[in-house]
N, CA, C and O atoms as a MOPAC input file, in Angstrom:
PM7 MOZYME 1SCF
protein

 N   -116.76500 1     1.31400 1   -73.23000 1
 C   -117.00600 1    -0.04800 1   -73.66100 1
 C   -117.83000 1    -0.75000 1   -72.58400 1
 O   -117.48500 1    -0.71900 1   -71.40300 1
 N   -118.92800 1    -1.38500 1   -73.01200 1
 C   -119.75100 1    -2.06300 1   -72.01400 1
 C   -119.35900 1    -3.53400 1   -71.89300 1
 O   -118.63000 1    -4.06800 1   -72.72900 1
 N   -119.84600 1    -4.16400 1   -70.85800 1
 C   -119.45200 1    -5.53600 1   -70.53000 1
 C   -119.81300 1    -6.51300 1   -71.65000 1
 O   -119.13100 1    -7.52500 1   -71.81000 1
 N   -120.85300 1    -6.24400 1   -72.42200 1
 C   -121.24800 1    -7.11400 1   -73.52400 1
 C   -120.24400 1    -7.15600 1   -74.65900 1
 O   -120.25100 1    -8.08200 1   -75.47100 1
 N   -119.38400 1    -6.15600 1   -74.71400 1
 C   -118.37200 1    -6.09700 1   -75.76200 1
 C   -117.06000 1    -6.73700 1   -75.34000 1
 O   -116.08400 1    -6.71200 1   -76.09100 1
 N   -117.03200 1    -7.31200 1   -74.14000 1
 C   -115.81500 1    -7.91700 1   -73.61400 1
 C   -115.92800 1    -9.43600 1   -73.59700 1
 O   -116.99500 1    -9.99300 1   -73.33800 1
 N   -114.82800 1   -10.07900 1   -73.87200 1
 C   -114.75500 1   -11.53900 1   -73.80900 1
 C   -114.21800 1   -11.95400 1   -72.44500 1
 O   -113.48300 1   -11.21000 1   -71.79500 1
 N   -114.59800 1   -13.14800 1   -72.03000 1
 C   -114.02300 1   -13.75800 1   -70.83700 1
 C   -112.88700 1   -14.65800 1   -71.31100 1
 O   -113.10700 1   -15.60700 1   -72.06300 1
 N   -111.67900 1   -14.35400 1   -70.86700 1
 C   -110.48200 1   -15.06400 1   -71.29800 1
 C   -109.85400 1   -15.74800 1   -70.09300 1
 O   -109.53200 1   -15.09300 1   -69.10100 1
 N   -109.68100 1   -17.06400 1   -70.17400 1
 C   -108.98500 1   -17.82600 1   -69.13000 1
 C   -107.63100 1   -18.22300 1   -69.70200 1
 O   -107.56000 1   -18.94000 1   -70.70100 1
 N   -106.56700 1   -17.76100 1   -69.07600 1
 C   -105.21400 1   -18.03900 1   -69.55200 1
 C   -104.50900 1   -18.99800 1   -68.60000 1
 O   -104.49100 1   -18.79700 1   -67.38600 1
 N   -103.93300 1   -20.03400 1   -69.17800 1
 C   -103.15000 1   -21.03000 1   -68.45200 1
 C   -101.88800 1   -20.36300 1   -67.91700 1
 O   -101.17900 1   -19.67200 1   -68.64800 1
 N   -101.61800 1   -20.58100 1   -66.63300 1
 C   -100.42000 1   -20.02600 1   -66.00800 1
 C    -99.64900 1   -21.16000 1   -65.34700 1
 O   -100.20700 1   -21.93000 1   -64.56500 1
 N    -98.35900 1   -21.25800 1   -65.66700 1
 C    -97.52600 1   -22.27500 1   -65.03000 1
 C    -96.06500 1   -21.99100 1   -65.32800 1
 O    -95.66700 1   -21.85000 1   -66.48400 1
 N    -95.27300 1   -21.90700 1   -64.27100 1
 C    -93.82500 1   -21.80700 1   -64.39600 1
 C    -93.24000 1   -23.03400 1   -63.70900 1
 O    -93.23800 1   -23.10300 1   -62.48000 1
 N    -92.73700 1   -24.01700 1   -64.48300 1
 C    -92.22700 1   -25.24900 1   -63.89300 1
 C    -91.12600 1   -25.04700 1   -62.86000 1
 O    -90.90600 1   -25.90700 1   -62.00700 1
 N    -90.43400 1   -23.91400 1   -62.93300 1
 C    -89.35000 1   -23.64900 1   -61.99000 1
 C    -89.85400 1   -23.20900 1   -60.61400 1
 O    -89.14000 1   -23.36300 1   -59.62200 1
 N    -91.07700 1   -22.66200 1   -60.53800 1
 C    -91.56000 1   -22.13500 1   -59.26100 1
 C    -92.92300 1   -22.66100 1   -58.82700 1
 O    -93.23400 1   -22.65000 1   -57.63600 1
 N    -93.73800 1   -23.12000 1   -59.76800 1
 C    -95.09600 1   -23.55900 1   -59.44500 1
 C    -95.18300 1   -25.07200 1   -59.30300 1
 O    -94.53200 1   -25.81900 1   -60.03400 1
 N    -95.99600 1   -25.50900 1   -58.35300 1
 C    -96.22800 1   -26.94800 1   -58.19200 1
 C    -97.32000 1   -27.43500 1   -59.13800 1
 O    -97.25400 1   -28.55000 1   -59.65500 1
 N    -98.31900 1   -26.59500 1   -59.35700 1
 C    -99.47200 1   -26.95200 1   -60.19300 1
 C    -99.82400 1   -25.78300 1   -61.11500 1
 O    -99.62900 1   -24.62200 1   -60.75700 1
 N   -100.33800 1   -26.09500 1   -62.29400 1
 C   -100.82700 1   -25.01900 1   -63.15900 1
 C   -102.11000 1   -24.40800 1   -62.58800 1
 O   -102.79100 1   -25.01500 1   -61.76200 1
 N   -102.41400 1   -23.21300 1   -63.04200 1
 C   -103.64300 1   -22.53100 1   -62.64600 1
 C   -104.14200 1   -21.72600 1   -63.84000 1
 O   -103.45200 1   -21.62200 1   -64.85500 1
 N   -105.31700 1   -21.16800 1   -63.72300 1
 C   -105.87600 1   -20.32600 1   -64.77900 1
 C   -106.16500 1   -18.96300 1   -64.19300 1
 O   -106.61300 1   -18.83700 1   -63.05400 1
 N   -105.90100 1   -17.94400 1   -64.99100 1
 C   -106.19700 1   -16.58300 1   -64.57800 1
 C   -107.21500 1   -16.01900 1   -65.56700 1
 O   -107.06900 1   -16.18800 1   -66.77800 1
 N   -108.23200 1   -15.35900 1   -65.05500 1
 C   -109.33000 1   -14.88100 1   -65.89700 1
 C   -109.24100 1   -13.37200 1   -66.10700 1
 O   -108.90600 1   -12.61400 1   -65.19700 1
 N   -109.55500 1   -12.96100 1   -67.34200 1
 C   -109.51700 1   -11.55100 1   -67.73000 1
 C   -110.75400 1   -11.22600 1   -68.55200 1
 O   -111.37600 1   -12.11600 1   -69.13100 1
 N   -111.10300 1    -9.95700 1   -68.60200 1
 C   -112.10000 1    -9.43900 1   -69.52900 1
 C   -111.36100 1    -8.55200 1   -70.51000 1
 O   -110.56400 1    -7.70100 1   -70.11500 1
 N   -111.63100 1    -8.75700 1   -71.80800 1
 C   -110.91700 1    -7.98700 1   -72.82400 1
 C   -111.77500 1    -7.84500 1   -74.07500 1
 O   -112.61200 1    -8.70500 1   -74.34800 1
 N   -111.57700 1    -6.76700 1   -74.84300 1
 C   -112.28700 1    -6.63300 1   -76.11100 1
 C   -111.88100 1    -7.75900 1   -77.06300 1
 O   -110.72700 1    -8.18800 1   -77.07300 1
 N   -112.83400 1    -8.22900 1   -77.85700 1
 C   -112.53400 1    -9.35500 1   -78.73900 1
 C   -113.08700 1    -9.19500 1   -80.15600 1
 O   -112.60300 1    -9.85200 1   -81.07800 1
 N   -114.06800 1    -8.35500 1   -80.34200 1
 C   -114.70000 1    -8.24500 1   -81.65100 1
 C   -113.71900 1    -7.71400 1   -82.68900 1
 O   -113.00500 1    -6.73700 1   -82.46000 1
 N   -113.70600 1    -8.39400 1   -83.84700 1
 C   -112.81800 1    -8.03300 1   -84.96000 1
 C   -111.34200 1    -8.09300 1   -84.57700 1
 O   -110.52800 1    -7.32900 1   -85.09500 1
 N   -111.00300 1    -9.01000 1   -83.66500 1
 C   -109.62100 1    -9.20100 1   -83.22300 1
 C   -109.25400 1   -10.67400 1   -83.34800 1
 O   -110.11500 1   -11.55400 1   -83.35700 1
 N   -107.95700 1   -10.91400 1   -83.44300 1
 C   -107.46300 1   -12.29200 1   -83.40300 1
 C   -107.17500 1   -12.66300 1   -81.94400 1
 O   -107.18200 1   -11.81100 1   -81.05500 1
 N   -106.92500 1   -13.94200 1   -81.72600 1
 C   -106.53200 1   -14.39700 1   -80.39200 1
 C   -105.25700 1   -13.66900 1   -79.96700 1
 O   -105.13500 1   -13.25100 1   -78.81500 1
 N   -104.30900 1   -13.51800 1   -80.89200 1
 C   -103.06200 1   -12.80300 1   -80.57300 1
 C   -103.34300 1   -11.35600 1   -80.19400 1
 O   -102.73300 1   -10.84500 1   -79.25400 1
 N   -104.24800 1   -10.68200 1   -80.89700 1
 C   -104.61100 1    -9.30300 1   -80.54000 1
 C   -105.10400 1    -9.23700 1   -79.09800 1
 O   -104.75200 1    -8.32000 1   -78.35700 1
 N   -105.92400 1   -10.21600 1   -78.70400 1
 C   -106.45500 1   -10.23800 1   -77.34000 1
 C   -105.33400 1   -10.47800 1   -76.32800 1
 O   -105.26700 1    -9.80600 1   -75.29800 1
 N   -104.45600 1   -11.43700 1   -76.62500 1
 C   -103.32200 1   -11.68100 1   -75.72100 1
 C   -102.45900 1   -10.43200 1   -75.56700 1
 O   -102.06200 1   -10.07500 1   -74.45800 1
 N   -102.17600 1    -9.77700 1   -76.68100 1
 C   -101.35300 1    -8.55500 1   -76.62500 1
 C   -102.06700 1    -7.45300 1   -75.84000 1
 O   -101.43400 1    -6.73600 1   -75.06500 1
 N   -103.37500 1    -7.31500 1   -76.03600 1
 C   -104.13600 1    -6.30700 1   -75.28600 1
 C   -104.03000 1    -6.56700 1   -73.78100 1
 O   -103.75600 1    -5.65500 1   -73.00200 1
 N   -104.24800 1    -7.80900 1   -73.39000 1
 C   -104.16700 1    -8.14900 1   -71.96600 1
 C   -102.75900 1    -7.87100 1   -71.44500 1
 O   -102.59500 1    -7.27300 1   -70.38100 1
 N   -101.74900 1    -8.30100 1   -72.18800 1
 C   -100.35500 1    -8.12700 1   -71.75500 1
 C    -99.96900 1    -6.65000 1   -71.64900 1
 O    -99.27000 1    -6.25500 1   -70.71600 1
 N   -100.42000 1    -5.84300 1   -72.59700 1
 C   -100.04000 1    -4.42200 1   -72.62800 1
 C   -100.88400 1    -3.53700 1   -71.72000 1
 O   -100.42000 1    -2.47900 1   -71.29300 1
 N   -102.12200 1    -3.95000 1   -71.41300 1
 C   -103.03200 1    -3.06000 1   -70.69000 1
 C   -103.52500 1    -3.56700 1   -69.34100 1
 O   -104.00300 1    -2.78100 1   -68.52200 1
 N   -103.41500 1    -4.87100 1   -69.10200 1
 C   -104.00300 1    -5.41900 1   -67.87700 1
 C   -102.97500 1    -6.14500 1   -67.01600 1
 O   -102.87700 1    -5.88600 1   -65.81700 1
 N   -102.20300 1    -7.05800 1   -67.62400 1
 C   -101.29900 1    -7.90700 1   -66.84900 1
 C   -100.09900 1    -8.30300 1   -67.70100 1
 O   -100.22200 1    -9.13000 1   -68.60500 1
 N    -98.96600 1    -7.72900 1   -67.42300 1
 C    -97.75700 1    -8.01700 1   -68.21200 1
 C    -96.94900 1    -9.18600 1   -67.64300 1
 O    -95.81500 1    -9.41300 1   -68.06500 1
 N    -97.51800 1    -9.92900 1   -66.69300 1
 C    -96.73800 1   -10.98300 1   -66.04600 1
 C    -96.82100 1   -12.34700 1   -66.72700 1
 O    -96.03900 1   -13.23600 1   -66.39100 1
 N    -97.74300 1   -12.54200 1   -67.67200 1
 C    -97.81900 1   -13.85200 1   -68.30800 1
 C    -96.96700 1   -13.88200 1   -69.57600 1
 O    -96.73800 1   -12.85800 1   -70.22000 1
 N    -96.50300 1   -15.09100 1   -69.91600 1
 C    -95.60300 1   -15.26400 1   -71.05800 1
 C    -96.32900 1   -15.92400 1   -72.22200 1
 O    -97.07500 1   -16.88600 1   -72.04500 1
 N    -96.09600 1   -15.39000 1   -73.41000 1
 C    -96.59300 1   -15.97400 1   -74.64200 1
 C    -95.61000 1   -15.61300 1   -75.74500 1
 O    -94.76700 1   -14.73300 1   -75.57400 1
 N    -95.72300 1   -16.29600 1   -76.87100 1
 C    -94.75400 1   -16.10400 1   -77.94700 1
 C    -95.47300 1   -15.68500 1   -79.22700 1
 O    -96.55200 1   -16.18600 1   -79.54500 1
 N    -94.85100 1   -14.75300 1   -79.95600 1
 C    -95.30400 1   -14.37500 1   -81.28200 1
 C    -94.15400 1   -13.67800 1   -81.98400 1
 O    -93.23900 1   -13.17100 1   -81.33500 1
 N    -94.19800 1   -13.65400 1   -83.30900 1
 C    -93.11300 1   -13.00900 1   -84.05300 1
 C    -93.65900 1   -12.26300 1   -85.26900 1
 O    -93.67400 1   -11.03200 1   -85.28800 1
 N    -94.10300 1   -12.99700 1   -86.27300 1
 C    -94.38800 1   -12.37300 1   -87.56700 1
 C    -95.79000 1   -11.78700 1   -87.70100 1
 O    -95.96800 1   -10.84200 1   -88.47000 1
 N    -96.77000 1   -12.29000 1   -87.00800 1
 C    -98.19000 1   -11.92600 1   -87.11500 1
 C    -98.77900 1   -12.19300 1   -88.50000 1
 O    -99.84800 1   -11.67300 1   -88.81700 1
 N    -98.11300 1   -12.98400 1   -89.32200 1
 C    -98.54700 1   -13.22500 1   -90.70600 1
 C    -98.73600 1   -14.70500 1   -91.03600 1
 O    -98.71900 1   -15.05400 1   -92.21700 1
 N    -98.91300 1   -15.58700 1   -90.06000 1
 C    -99.12800 1   -17.02000 1   -90.24800 1
 C    -97.91000 1   -17.68500 1   -90.89500 1
 O    -98.03700 1   -18.75300 1   -91.49300 1
 N    -96.76500 1   -17.08100 1   -90.78500 1
 C    -95.57000 1   -17.62700 1   -91.41800 1
 C    -94.69200 1   -18.39400 1   -90.42800 1
 O    -94.29300 1   -19.52500 1   -90.70700 1
 N    -94.39600 1   -17.80800 1   -89.30800 1
 C    -93.41200 1   -18.39300 1   -88.39000 1
 C    -93.98800 1   -19.50200 1   -87.51500 1
 O    -93.25300 1   -20.38900 1   -87.08300 1
 N    -95.27000 1   -19.46400 1   -87.25400 1
 C    -95.97200 1   -20.45300 1   -86.43400 1
 C    -95.53600 1   -20.46200 1   -84.96500 1
 O    -95.84100 1   -21.40900 1   -84.24000 1
 N    -94.84200 1   -19.44000 1   -84.52900 1
 C    -94.39000 1   -19.40100 1   -83.13400 1
 C    -95.52100 1   -19.10500 1   -82.16000 1
 O    -95.36900 1   -19.30800 1   -80.95600 1
 N    -96.65200 1   -18.62900 1   -82.66700 1
 C    -97.75300 1   -18.21400 1   -81.79400 1
 C    -98.78200 1   -19.31900 1   -81.55900 1
 O    -99.88800 1   -19.04300 1   -81.09300 1
 N    -98.43000 1   -20.55800 1   -81.87400 1
 C    -99.38300 1   -21.65700 1   -81.72400 1
 C    -99.75400 1   -21.85500 1   -80.25200 1
 O    -98.88900 1   -21.93700 1   -79.37900 1
 N   -101.06400 1   -21.92800 1   -80.00400 1
 C   -101.61500 1   -22.19000 1   -78.67700 1
 C   -102.84200 1   -23.07800 1   -78.85800 1
 O   -103.22300 1   -23.40500 1   -79.98200 1
 N   -103.44100 1   -23.45400 1   -77.77000 1
 C   -104.69000 1   -24.19900 1   -77.81300 1
 C   -105.79900 1   -23.28300 1   -77.29700 1
 O   -105.70200 1   -22.73700 1   -76.19900 1
 N   -106.85600 1   -23.12100 1   -78.10100 1
 C   -107.99500 1   -22.29200 1   -77.70800 1
 C   -109.22000 1   -23.19000 1   -77.61300 1
 O   -109.64000 1   -23.81100 1   -78.58900 1
 N   -109.77400 1   -23.24000 1   -76.42200 1
 C   -110.94300 1   -24.10100 1   -76.16600 1
 C   -110.68600 1   -25.53000 1   -76.63800 1
 O   -111.56400 1   -26.18400 1   -77.20000 1
 N   -109.45200 1   -26.00300 1   -76.39400 1
 C   -109.09200 1   -27.38200 1   -76.70000 1
 C   -108.63900 1   -27.65200 1   -78.11900 1
 O   -108.36600 1   -28.80100 1   -78.46600 1
 N   -108.55100 1   -26.61800 1   -78.95500 1
 C   -108.17200 1   -26.79600 1   -80.35600 1
 C   -106.87600 1   -26.02900 1   -80.65000 1
 O   -106.81200 1   -24.82800 1   -80.38900 1
 N   -105.84500 1   -26.69000 1   -81.18600 1
 C   -104.61900 1   -25.98300 1   -81.55000 1
 C   -104.88100 1   -24.97700 1   -82.67800 1
 O   -105.50800 1   -25.31300 1   -83.68200 1
 N   -104.40200 1   -23.75600 1   -82.50400 1
 C   -104.58900 1   -22.68700 1   -83.49000 1
 C   -103.32800 1   -21.82200 1   -83.55700 1
 O   -102.50500 1   -21.82400 1   -82.64100 1
 N   -103.20100 1   -21.09700 1   -84.64100 1
 C   -102.20600 1   -20.02700 1   -84.72400 1
 C   -102.90700 1   -18.77200 1   -84.21700 1
 O   -103.85800 1   -18.29900 1   -84.84000 1
 N   -102.45500 1   -18.24100 1   -83.11300 1
 C   -103.17400 1   -17.13500 1   -82.48500 1
 C   -103.20700 1   -15.88400 1   -83.35000 1
 O   -104.09800 1   -15.05100 1   -83.18800 1
 N   -102.25100 1   -15.73600 1   -84.26600 1
 C   -102.23800 1   -14.55400 1   -85.12900 1
 C   -103.28900 1   -14.63300 1   -86.23400 1
 O   -103.56300 1   -13.63600 1   -86.90200 1
 N   -103.87700 1   -15.81300 1   -86.42900 1
 C   -104.81400 1   -16.01100 1   -87.53600 1
 C   -106.21800 1   -16.38000 1   -87.06500 1
 O   -107.17900 1   -16.19100 1   -87.81100 1
 N   -106.35800 1   -16.89200 1   -85.87000 1
 C   -107.64200 1   -17.38100 1   -85.39100 1
 C   -108.45200 1   -16.23300 1   -84.79300 1
 O   -107.93200 1   -15.47800 1   -83.97100 1
 N   -109.71900 1   -16.08800 1   -85.19300 1
 C   -110.53100 1   -15.00800 1   -84.63000 1
 C   -110.82700 1   -15.23700 1   -83.15100 1
 O   -111.05400 1   -16.36500 1   -82.71400 1
 N   -110.81900 1   -14.16700 1   -82.40700 1
 C   -111.14600 1   -14.23900 1   -80.98400 1
 C   -112.62000 1   -14.57000 1   -80.81000 1
 O   -113.45300 1   -14.23200 1   -81.65000 1
 N   -112.92700 1   -15.23900 1   -79.70000 1
 C   -114.29300 1   -15.63800 1   -79.38500 1
 C   -114.73800 1   -14.99000 1   -78.08300 1
 O   -113.91400 1   -14.50500 1   -77.30800 1
 N   -116.02900 1   -14.98400 1   -77.85000 1
 C   -116.60600 1   -14.36100 1   -76.65300 1
 C   -116.11000 1   -15.01500 1   -75.36000 1
 O   -115.94400 1   -14.33800 1   -74.34500 1
 N   -115.87500 1   -16.33000 1   -75.39700 1
 C   -115.30200 1   -17.04900 1   -74.25200 1
 C   -114.16800 1   -17.91600 1   -74.75800 1
 O   -114.34700 1   -18.72300 1   -75.67000 1
 N   -112.99500 1   -17.74400 1   -74.15900 1
 C   -111.83000 1   -18.52100 1   -74.58600 1
 C   -111.03700 1   -18.99300 1   -73.38600 1
 O   -110.79400 1   -18.24200 1   -72.44100 1
 N   -110.63600 1   -20.26000 1   -73.44500 1
 C   -109.62800 1   -20.78900 1   -72.53900 1
 C   -108.39900 1   -21.00800 1   -73.39100 1
 O   -108.41800 1   -21.80000 1   -74.33200 1
 N   -107.32600 1   -20.30200 1   -73.06000 1
 C   -106.10900 1   -20.34800 1   -73.86600 1
 C   -105.03200 1   -21.08400 1   -73.08100 1
 O   -104.68200 1   -20.71700 1   -71.96000 1
 N   -104.51800 1   -22.14600 1   -73.71600 1
 C   -103.52800 1   -23.01300 1   -73.08300 1
 C   -102.34300 1   -23.20800 1   -74.02600 1
 O   -102.44800 1   -22.91600 1   -75.21700 1
 N   -101.22100 1   -23.69700 1   -73.50700 1
 C   -100.09100 1   -24.00000 1   -74.39000 1
 C   -100.45000 1   -25.17900 1   -75.30100 1
 O   -101.30800 1   -25.99600 1   -74.96600 1
 N    -99.78500 1   -25.25400 1   -76.45100 1
 C   -100.01800 1   -26.37700 1   -77.35500 1
 C    -99.69500 1   -27.66600 1   -76.60900 1
 O    -98.62800 1   -27.77200 1   -76.00400 1
 N   -100.59600 1   -28.65000 1   -76.64000 1
 C   -100.41300 1   -29.85100 1   -75.81600 1
 C    -99.30700 1   -30.79100 1   -76.28000 1
 O    -98.94800 1   -31.71300 1   -75.54700 1
 N    -98.76800 1   -30.58800 1   -77.45600 1
 C    -97.75700 1   -31.50900 1   -77.99500 1
 C    -96.35800 1   -31.27600 1   -77.41800 1
 O    -95.50700 1   -32.16400 1   -77.47400 1
 N    -96.12000 1   -30.08100 1   -76.86400 1
 C    -94.76800 1   -29.70900 1   -76.44800 1
 C    -94.67100 1   -29.45500 1   -74.94700 1
 O    -95.65800 1   -29.14300 1   -74.28100 1
 N    -93.45200 1   -29.59900 1   -74.43900 1
 C    -93.17800 1   -29.30400 1   -73.03200 1
 C    -93.31700 1   -27.79900 1   -72.78900 1
 O    -92.98200 1   -26.98000 1   -73.64500 1
 N    -93.81100 1   -27.46500 1   -71.61900 1
 C    -94.04200 1   -26.06500 1   -71.25900 1
 C    -92.75800 1   -25.43800 1   -70.73400 1
 O    -92.08000 1   -26.00400 1   -69.87700 1
 N    -92.43800 1   -24.27000 1   -71.25500 1
 C    -91.34200 1   -23.46900 1   -70.70600 1
 C    -91.90600 1   -22.57000 1   -69.61100 1
 O    -91.41700 1   -22.56900 1   -68.48100 1
 N    -92.94200 1   -21.80300 1   -69.95800 1
 C    -93.64200 1   -20.95900 1   -68.98600 1
 C    -94.94600 1   -20.47900 1   -69.60800 1
 O    -94.96400 1   -20.02100 1   -70.75000 1
 N    -96.01600 1   -20.58100 1   -68.87100 1
 C    -97.34500 1   -20.14000 1   -69.29300 1
 C    -97.69700 1   -20.70600 1   -70.67800 1
 O    -97.86300 1   -21.91700 1   -70.81900 1
 N    -97.81200 1   -19.85300 1   -71.68900 1
 C    -98.19000 1   -20.31400 1   -73.03000 1
 C    -96.98900 1   -20.62200 1   -73.92200 1
 O    -97.16000 1   -21.02900 1   -75.07100 1
 N    -95.79400 1   -20.43300 1   -73.41200 1
 C    -94.57100 1   -20.66100 1   -74.19200 1
 C    -94.16100 1   -22.12700 1   -74.07200 1
 O    -94.02900 1   -22.66200 1   -72.97100 1
 N    -93.96300 1   -22.76800 1   -75.23100 1
 C    -93.55700 1   -24.17600 1   -75.25700 1
 C    -92.18900 1   -24.31500 1   -75.91200 1
 O    -91.71600 1   -23.41500 1   -76.60600 1
 N    -91.57000 1   -25.45900 1   -75.67700 1
 C    -90.26500 1   -25.77700 1   -76.25600 1
 C    -90.48700 1   -26.62600 1   -77.50700 1
 O    -90.76200 1   -27.82100 1   -77.40800 1
 N    -90.36800 1   -26.01200 1   -78.67400 1
 C    -90.61100 1   -26.71800 1   -79.93700 1
 C    -89.59300 1   -27.83000 1   -80.18400 1
 O    -89.83300 1   -28.71600 1   -81.00400 1
 N    -88.48000 1   -27.79000 1   -79.49500 1
 C    -87.46200 1   -28.83800 1   -79.64100 1
 C    -87.71700 1   -30.02500 1   -78.72500 1
 O    -87.01300 1   -31.03200 1   -78.81200 1
 N    -88.71600 1   -29.92600 1   -77.84300 1
 C    -88.98800 1   -31.00100 1   -76.88600 1
 C    -90.45200 1   -31.41400 1   -76.92100 1
 O    -91.23500 1   -30.97200 1   -76.08100 1
 N    -90.83500 1   -32.25600 1   -77.88200 1
 C    -92.20800 1   -32.76600 1   -77.86100 1
 C    -92.42200 1   -33.59300 1   -76.59900 1
 O    -91.49600 1   -34.21800 1   -76.08200 1
 N    -93.64200 1   -33.58400 1   -76.12200 1
 C    -93.96700 1   -34.38900 1   -74.94800 1
 C    -93.81500 1   -35.85700 1   -75.29600 1
 O    -94.15500 1   -36.28500 1   -76.39900 1
 N    -93.30600 1   -36.61700 1   -74.35300 1
 C    -93.19700 1   -38.06000 1   -74.54000 1
 C    -94.60400 1   -38.65300 1   -74.46200 1
 O    -95.43300 1   -38.20500 1   -73.67000 1
 N    -94.85500 1   -39.63600 1   -75.26800 1
 C    -96.15500 1   -40.31700 1   -75.21800 1
 C    -96.26700 1   -41.04300 1   -73.89800 1
 O    -95.35800 1   -41.78100 1   -73.51700 1
 N    -97.33600 1   -40.85100 1   -73.21300 1
 C    -97.52900 1   -41.46100 1   -71.89300 1
 C    -98.59900 1   -42.50200 1   -71.97200 1
 O    -98.91700 1   -43.13800 1   -70.96800 1

C-alpha cells in the first residue's frame, strides 16, 4: 500500500483522570471504501490499542458510535472515511475518555 492510499487521521486523546489537557495523536491508515468506524478499528487493532472509542451494532441502530469528524457530528459506522479526518468526541456530552462520552451527562451550557 502506498502513501497515497492512506488517510491522515488526528484522534482526540484525553483522560480526565490523568491528563491536564487534551491532545491529538496522528495516524496514517487506509480509508478508501471504509467507514470512519472501520478506520478507527483498523488503527486500534493494527497500530495503537491505547485509545478508547465506542461502538456496538455497526448498523446505524444503537448510535453508540457517535463522534465528531472535522467538526461535524456523525455516526462513525455509517459515515464514509475521508482522506483527512480529525476525530473528536461528540461535543454535546461530557468526556469519559478519548472518544467515549457519557450519554447520561450532557455538557452544561456555558
